[in-house]
Structures are given as C-alpha cells and as structure tokens.
ZAMARGU-4260 file (C-alpha; in steps of 0.2 Angstrom, whole numbers, plus 5000, padded with zeros to 4 digits):
<rodrens>
0) 4858/4845/4991 | 4874/4841/4980 | 4874/4841/4962 | 4874/4824/4954 | 4876/4828/4936
5) 4893/4834/4929 | 4907/4834/4917 | 4923/4821/4921 | 4933/4826/4935 | 4945/4834/4926
10) 4938/4847/4919 | 4929/4855/4933 | 4936/4872/4940 | 4924/4875/4954 | 4910/4863/4965
15) 4895/4871/4971 | 4885/4864/4987 | 4868/4871/4994 | 4862/4866/5011 | 4849/4872/5023
20) 4852/4867/5042 | 4843/4869/5059 | 4851/4879/5073 | 4862/4870/5085 | 4866/4859/5068
25) 4886/4854/5070 | 4898/4848/5054 | 4912/4840/5062 | 4929/4842/5062 | 4937/4838/5040
30) 4946/4845/5029 | 4944/4846/5009 | 4955/4844/4996 | 4949/4859/4989 | 4951/4877/4995
35) 4932/4883/5001 | 4922/4900/5001 | 4907/4896/5014 | 4894/4910/5013 | 4876/4910/5022
40) 4861/4920/5015 | 4855/4918/5034 | 4860/4912/5051 | 4875/4912/5058 | 4890/4898/5058
45) 4904/4897/5069 | 4920/4892/5060 | 4934/4883/5073 | 4952/4876/5069 | 4965/4872/5078
50) 4971/4892/5076 | 4956/4901/5081 | 4936/4904/5079 | 4927/4914/5066 | 4908/4920/5069
55) 4901/4922/5051 | 4886/4933/5051 | 4874/4933/5033 | 4884/4946/5022 | 4899/4941/5027
60) 4910/4923/5021 | 4922/4914/5029 | 4937/4909/5017 | 4945/4890/5022 | 4961/4885/5012
65) 4962/4867/5006 | 4967/4854/5020 | 4964/4865/5033 | 4954/4855/5048 | 4938/4863/5052
70) 4921/4863/5061 | 4907/4873/5058 | 4890/4875/5069 | 4874/4882/5065 | 4866/4896/5075
75) 4849/4900/5069 | 4843/4893/5054 | 4859/4893/5041 | 4856/4893/5023 | 4873/4889/5018
80) 4881/4891/4999 | 4898/4885/4995 | 4909/4885/4982 | 4924/4875/4981 | 4940/4878/4970
85) 4954/4870/4965 | 4969/4875/4973 | 4979/4882/4959 | 4965/4892/4957 | 4967/4902/4971
90) 4986/4904/4975 | 4984/4922/4978 | 4972/4920/4993 | 4977/4920/5011 | 4983/4902/5017
95) 4973/4904/5034 | 4953/4906/5036 | 4947/4924/5035 | 4931/4932/5036 | 4926/4940/5021
100) 4913/4953/5017 | 4902/4947/5003 | 4897/4960/4991 | 4882/4962/4981 | 4889/4955/4966
105) 4899/4943/4973 | 4881/4937/4980 | 4874/4934/4965 | 4889/4928/4957 | 4888/4912/4972
110) 4870/4909/4968 | 4873/4908/4948 | 4885/4896/4952 | 4875/4885/4965 | 4862/4885/4948
115) 4875/4878/4937 | 4881/4865/4951 | 4898/4867/4944 | 4910/4878/4933 | 4922/4870/4920
120) 4937/4874/4908 | 4929/4867/4892 | 4916/4881/4895 | 4921/4899/4890 | 4906/4905/4900
125) 4911/4896/4916 | 4928/4902/4911 | 4923/4921/4911 | 4911/4917/4929 | 4927/4910/4935
130) 4935/4926/4934 | 4922/4937/4939 | 4921/4926/4957 | 4942/4926/4960 | 4942/4946/4955
135) 4930/4946/4970 | 4940/4937/4982 | 4955/4946/4978 | 4947/4962/4982 | 4935/4956/4998
140) 4941/4964/5013 | 4944/4954/5029 | 4933/4957/5043 | 4937/4959/5063 | 4926/4942/5067
145) 4938/4932/5074 | 4943/4926/5089 | 4962/4921/5093 | 4966/4912/5109 | 4983/4918/5114
150) 4996/4905/5115 | 5005/4910/5131 | 4999/4899/5146 | 4996/4914/5157 | 4987/4923/5145
155) 4978/4907/5139 | 4971/4905/5159 | 4965/4922/5157 | 4959/4923/5141 | 4949/4906/5145
160) 4939/4914/5160 | 4932/4929/5148 | 4927/4915/5134 | 4917/4906/5145 | 4910/4919/5156
165) 4906/4933/5139 | 4893/4943/5154 | 4907/4944/5164 | 4915/4963/5167 | 4927/4960/5180
170) 4946/4969/5179 | 4960/4960/5174 | 4969/4962/5193 | 4954/4952/5195 | 4956/4940/5181
175) 4975/4937/5185 | 4973/4930/5199 | 4982/4913/5201 | 4989/4914/5183 | 5007/4920/5188
180) 5007/4935/5179 | 5004/4954/5182 | 4990/4964/5172 | 5003/4974/5164 | 5011/4958/5158
185) 4996/4950/5153 | 4990/4967/5142 | 5010/4967/5131 | 5006/4946/5130 | 4990/4951/5121
190) 4998/4966/5111 | 5011/4956/5107 | 5003/4942/5103 | 4986/4945/5095 | 4991/4963/5090
195) 4976/4970/5101 | 4973/4977/5119 | 4965/4965/5133 | 4949/4974/5131 | 4948/4975/5112
200) 4949/4957/5114 | 4935/4956/5126 | 4924/4966/5118 | 4925/4954/5103 | 4920/4938/5115
205) 4908/4948/5119 | 4901/4953/5099 | 4903/4938/5095 | 4892/4928/5107 | 4882/4942/5104
210) 4878/4937/5087 | 4877/4920/5091 | 4863/4925/5102 | 4854/4937/5091 | 4853/4923/5078
215) 4845/4911/5089 | 4831/4924/5092 | 4835/4931/5107 | 4829/4949/5111 | 4841/4963/5109
220) 4838/4968/5127 | 4843/4950/5132 | 4857/4950/5121 | 4864/4966/5131 | 4864/4958/5148
225) 4872/4942/5142 | 4886/4950/5137 | 4889/4959/5151 | 4878/4979/5147 | 4869/4985/5159
230) 4865/4999/5145 | 4854/4990/5130 | 4860/5007/5121 | 4879/5006/5124 | 4878/4988/5117
235) 4868/4995/5101 | 4879/5008/5099 | 4895/4993/5098 | 4884/4983/5087 | 4882/4998/5075
240) 4900/5003/5076 | 4907/4985/5072 | 4895/4979/5059 | 4887/4996/5052 | 4870/4992/5056
245) 4860/4991/5071 | 4856/4971/5078 | 4837/4975/5074 | 4843/4982/5055 | 4856/4968/5052
250) 4844/4953/5056 | 4829/4961/5047 | 4839/4963/5032 | 4844/4945/5033 | 4825/4938/5033
255) 4823/4953/5018 | 4836/4945/5010 | 4836/4927/5012 | 4835/4915/4996
</rodrens>
C-alpha cells in the first residue's frame, strides 16, 4: 500500500511504504535514488546484492544505501515496513548494506511514520520525528547476519560447495579437492578476506539457512537436521548464542508482536 496523498515533492524528507507478501515472493533486483531502511514485523527477508547476502529476521532491519542494486526474497508471510530517506539526511550512515537491530523505540518510530505516510521539512513535528529516527539509526549496532562469498577463486569454490549443501559437515580437507589450494591456504584466505575462520563462516551459512526454514514453518528438529546438527539441543544452543533467544522463543515473539 503506497500512500498517495502527499505534500510537494521538494518538501518530502522521508517516504514510507507498507507491504504484506507471501512466502516465496521475490522483489526483483532494483535500486532507489533514496536510501532505504527495511524492517519486517514478522517473517524473514533475504536481501542480496553483488557484495553479499543479508538475512533479516523480524526485530532486525536492513539498511540499503541509495543506488545499491538489490533483490529481496520473502520467507514466511512478511509484513514489511520501509522508510526512504533523502540521501543528504543520512551521510553519516554506512555506504553499504548492513543488518541492524531495531529497538522498541525504532519500531514505534517506523510505525508512526507509516501512519503519517510522509515526513516533510515544513512541519516542525515531522522534523522532530526525523531527528529521533536519525539518532536511532546512528546508534544501532550491526548484527552478524551477513553472508559474504570470498572473491578468491579457490576459496569461492569451497564456499559454494558449503553454500549449496548447508547440511554437510565434510572436512575442509575434503572440500578443497580440485580447487587448487591446501586447507591451510583456504583458511588463511577466509581470515584475510572475510575476517573469520572457515568454521565460523560455515556456521553462518547454517544459521542463515535455519532462519529461513524456521520462518517457513519447519520444526526445530527438522531444521537442526537440515543444517547438519545430529543433536537438536546443540542446534538450539548455537541459535540462542547468536540470536539471544531459542528458535521457539524467537518466532513466538514474532507472532505476539506482529503489527
């Protein structure tokens, strides 16, 4: 639902957009002249650019700077709330995509802006609301829900093998076969290029795949198996360590707070 009643274009500082989309719906690759802050009250969004993939569950949001080409795939029914900012307003924010936490205050600010439809510069109340939103954005901590693929051709082969089969727990010695590099070389390449070990990167693949499966309604035990955990308790412990809640708590919270 786009808001159609609006002030003159030159007065607008923030636009808003509210959409509800079914699981599997894809917004094809596109870019915006204005920077974009995308938040979902429920479901999981997967945002992809040429630089990487960001999995965005509810209570997280993704920052997409202006003119970044991106696509979005929905898992579970996604209720998406988006704010668009004139680029000059957010010069201090990242120049690449980021997943950020969305505080209770930020969620309320988003919903209030959605109700208004637009914020414009000739309205003092709107300017105060803008200041609060920008302050919240600048204070938001980034969360580790990004999956970057290494650019080194040898590491990329290994990474693709893991990405295509998140269930596998094959050793790095097995995965490097035919890629033209030793396990030690690949480990160094992951550390140098992505700032993490190969094992940490593989766990990230499993976590992001698990989030999509859980959002689509799969049981925790089935998801644990699908991402290579024989022990469901071990999977739950990994999920809670990263996300702060167990899978059940996390997605029950989504249902209770959807709006």
